[in-house]
C-alpha positions as CSV (number, residue, x, y, z in Angstrom):
1,M,3.3,-35.9,38.2
2,L,2.7,-32.9,40.3
3,A,0.3,-30.5,39.8
4,A,-0.9,-27.7,41.3
5,S,-3.0,-23.9,41.4
6,C,-0.1,-21.3,41.7
7,R,-1.6,-18.4,43.3
8,Q,1.4,-16.1,43.5
9,Y,5.3,-17.4,41.9
10,L,8.4,-16.0,43.8
11,T,11.9,-15.8,42.7
12,T,14.7,-14.6,44.2
13,D,18.8,-14.0,44.0
14,Y,21.5,-12.6,46.2
15,D,22.6,-11.5,43.0
16,E,21.0,-8.5,41.4
17,R,19.9,-9.5,37.7
18,A,17.0,-9.2,36.0
19,G,14.0,-11.5,36.2
20,I,14.6,-11.3,40.4
21,A,11.3,-10.3,42.4
22,L,13.7,-9.3,45.3
23,R,17.5,-9.7,45.8
24,M,17.4,-12.2,49.5
25,D,20.3,-14.6,51.4
26,I,19.8,-17.7,51.5
27,T,21.1,-18.6,54.8
28,R,18.4,-15.5,55.9
29,L,15.5,-15.5,53.8
30,A,13.4,-12.4,54.7
31,L,10.3,-14.7,54.6
32,R,7.9,-15.6,57.0
33,E,7.6,-19.2,58.6
34,A,5.6,-21.2,56.8
35,A,5.3,-18.5,53.8
36,V,6.2,-21.0,50.8
37,D,3.6,-23.9,50.1
38,A,6.9,-25.5,47.5
39,I,10.7,-24.9,46.1
40,L,12.9,-25.2,43.9
41,C,16.3,-24.9,44.8
42,V,18.4,-25.7,41.8
43,H,22.9,-25.9,41.5
44,V,22.5,-22.9,44.0
45,L,23.5,-24.9,47.5
46,E,27.3,-25.7,46.2
47,H,27.6,-21.5,46.1
48,I,26.7,-21.7,50.1
49,P,29.2,-20.7,52.6
50,D,26.8,-21.7,55.6
51,D,24.7,-25.1,52.5
52,R,23.2,-25.7,56.5
53,A,21.9,-22.4,57.5
54,A,20.6,-22.2,54.2
55,L,19.0,-25.6,54.2
56,G,17.8,-24.8,57.8
57,E,16.2,-22.0,56.7
58,L,14.5,-23.6,53.7
59,Y,13.2,-25.6,55.9
60,R,11.7,-23.1,58.3
61,V,10.2,-21.1,55.4
62,L,8.7,-23.7,53.8
63,R,5.0,-25.5,55.2
64,P,4.4,-27.8,56.5
65,G,3.4,-30.4,54.0
66,G,5.3,-28.3,51.4
67,W,7.6,-30.3,49.2
68,A,10.8,-29.1,47.6
69,I,12.7,-30.2,45.2
70,L,16.6,-29.0,44.8
71,Q,19.6,-30.3,43.2
72,V,23.3,-29.9,43.8
73,P,26.1,-31.2,41.7
74,F,27.6,-34.7,43.5
75,D,30.5,-36.6,42.9
76,P,28.6,-39.6,43.3
77,A,32.6,-41.9,43.8
78,R,32.5,-39.5,46.9
79,A,31.5,-40.8,50.7
80,V,31.1,-37.2,52.1
81,T,30.5,-33.9,50.5
82,Y,34.3,-32.2,49.9
83,E,34.8,-29.0,50.8
84,D,37.7,-26.6,52.3
85,P,36.6,-22.9,53.2
86,S,40.6,-22.3,52.8
87,I,40.8,-23.1,48.7
88,T,39.6,-19.1,47.7
89,R,41.9,-19.4,44.1
90,P,39.5,-19.3,41.3
91,E,41.9,-21.6,39.8
92,D,42.2,-24.0,42.8
93,R,38.0,-23.6,43.7
94,R,37.6,-25.1,39.4
95,L,40.8,-28.5,40.0
96,H,38.7,-29.4,43.3
97,F,34.9,-28.5,43.2
98,Q,34.2,-28.3,39.3
99,Q,33.6,-24.2,39.2
100,E,35.7,-21.2,39.9
101,D,32.4,-20.3,42.8
102,H,32.0,-23.2,44.2
103,V,32.9,-23.8,48.1
104,R,32.7,-27.9,47.7
105,L,31.5,-30.3,46.5
106,Y,28.5,-32.5,47.2
107,G,29.1,-36.4,48.3
108,R,26.5,-39.3,48.4
109,D,26.2,-37.7,52.2
110,F,24.1,-34.9,50.0
111,A,20.3,-36.3,51.7
112,A,21.6,-36.9,54.9
113,R,22.4,-33.0,55.0
114,I,19.1,-32.4,54.2
115,R,17.6,-34.7,56.4
116,Q,19.6,-32.7,59.4
117,A,17.3,-29.7,58.8
118,G,14.4,-32.0,59.6
119,F,13.2,-32.9,55.7
120,V,11.8,-35.8,54.5
121,V,13.9,-36.5,51.6
122,E,13.4,-38.9,48.3
123,T,16.4,-39.4,45.6
124,H,15.3,-39.3,42.0
125,P,17.6,-40.8,39.5
126,F,17.1,-37.8,37.4
127,G,20.1,-38.1,34.8
128,A,19.9,-42.1,34.8
129,S,15.8,-41.3,32.9
130,L,16.9,-39.8,30.3
131,A,18.7,-40.8,26.7
132,P,22.3,-39.7,25.7
133,P,20.5,-37.3,23.7
134,E,18.7,-35.8,26.5
135,R,21.7,-36.0,29.1
136,A,24.2,-33.3,26.2
137,R,21.4,-31.3,25.1
138,Y,20.8,-29.8,28.6
139,G,24.6,-31.0,30.1
140,I,22.9,-32.4,32.5
141,A,25.9,-35.4,34.4
142,E,23.8,-39.2,33.3
143,E,24.7,-39.8,38.0
144,E,22.8,-36.0,38.0
145,E,19.7,-36.5,40.7
146,I,17.1,-34.5,42.3
147,Y,17.0,-34.4,46.0
148,F,12.2,-34.1,46.5
149,C,11.9,-33.5,49.7
150,R,8.9,-33.0,51.8
151,K,8.7,-30.5,55.8
152,P,6.7,-33.2,57.6
153,A,3.0,-32.3,57.9
154,P,1.5,-32.2,62.5
155,S,0.1,-35.3,62.5
156,G,-3.7,-36.4,62.4
157,E,-3.5,-33.7,59.3
């Protein structure tokens, strides 16, 4: 269980929506290095053409010792993330990536992609931890996982 006091909570999105504090591109965040203590990024990366740049930015803006929770649509039958930039028609994207605005379907290699950005990653079987009625109520697949990521603190801290 995580417990912390929150001095400031910042919401951001690329689209302009009610309740969003800042409009930012996740591949080029307008934040200084090590500016945030924690990041919650849920069902975002599957929409981003360059998710590796986005992961790099999340790592850059997170302070050493900080944490991030990442969650993406996931196909446990896939060893490798499936992406094909030539698939652009909404109906084709739905067929290949589960939704018309997705650009990939993550496979079991997602944790390795996160590690490539520098994070230390723990995978938690979130969907399996819920009872079937809870999964149905919230639309969570049994195989859905949460990735708890940390940016390593410098040695001696």
